[in-house]
C-alpha positions, 0 to 999 in steps of 0.5 A: 480538482484535476486528477492527472497521470504522469511518469516520473524518473526515479533512478533507472525506474520510470514510475507511473503515478496518478496525483491530485491537489498539487501544492498541497500537503504531501501524501502517498498511497502505496498499493500492494502485491500485484495491485496498482495505483488506481486502487485508490483513484476514487479517493484522490479528488476528495483528498485533494479537496481536503488540502492534500497533494496525493500521489499514488504510484505504480511500484516497479514491476507493476502497471505502467512502471518499469519492469526489470527482468531480474529477480534481484531487482525486487525486494521490500527494501528496493521498493522503499528506496523507490518511494523515497526517490519519488519523494525526492523527485517531487520535492517532498521533504516530509510526507504522510504515507499509507501503505496497503498490504505489501505496500504497508510492509515496504512502508515499514522498511521506509519509515524505519530507515528514514523516520525523519521524512514521515510526518504520519503513517497509515498501515492498512491490512498489512503485517510486521513479518512473514505472510504464512502460506503453504510452502508447496503453493509458494514454490509452485507459484514461483516456478510457474512465474519463472517458467511460464510467465504472468499470464499463466499465473493469472489463468491458474489463480482464476481457477483457484478457490482457496486464496487466503485473502478471498474472504467473505467481503471479497466474495460479496463484492465479486457477486455484486460486481464482477468487475471487482474480480476483473480489476484484480486480474487486470492488475496481476496480468500487468505485473512482472513475473520476476517481481511476482516470484521475488516478492512472493519468496520474500513476503513468506520469509521476511524478518519480523519488524515488530520490535523495531516498530516500537521506535516510531514516534509519528502519529500512526493509524493501523487499519484492517478489515474486520474479515481480513483474518490473516492481518487482524492479529498482526494489525492489533500487535502493531497498534499496541507496539507503536507508541502513537498508534491507534487501531481502526477495525473496519466492519464488514471490510476484507483485505481491501476495505476501501472497496468493500466498506468504503464509508467506514474506511473513508471516515477512519482514514480521512478523520486521521488525516484531518487530525494530522493536518490540524496538528501541522497547522498548529505547529506552523507559526505562520498558519497559527498567526493568521488563524 
């Protein structure tokens, strides 16, 4: 299977995407805050081999996609609009979607707005409401991004040792492979300062979605790293609230278990997707008749 990069125009935004398995069942993998589409690149070919047309985009303000300069051009709702617009541009009437961290939050906004578009849902190391951070630290980060730019933000974060997401799994990965930290730093420096400021403010002050998630009926997998303390309880609550959901806690995984515990993460995610594909095939009269 060939993994390819291209740019897709979605309204005023040019979205850089990486994809594989064109013609297969549609699947989006959506990254988190100051991350990027290559966070899932190692899994594109294996997913394509399982029959998925898997697409991972750079959200606006990230990586190779358009970076508007106004903070008003960034929000979870706007990100969700972009992903729905990308689905339209790709001809995806219905799709499966995995959202990681902030990507999981915008995915919740998307699926609550357009549940008829989502065949199945994976919420990965994410929450249903505000992310708790020291308000002084949030204000400092926003001020630096606005006044000094993303390079200065990255330089400051590189010196800090109290990142709430830098758990033992992350520290182990950095110790074993310094390129792991370099990847995060590179993604951050490729991000828009306006996006950084606007989304940091929203992520720490958003309205809780948990009650609304109870309305979802599609198969749902909630995945969380065992060591991702800020998102363990929110993940459990979402799995309890969404009627067709189940929870997978990834042993020794942190906030990005696809890197930190890849074997168990892959087993959980690919197993769920195999079930979704089998269910789709059983519901398709043409497939059922030929099997």
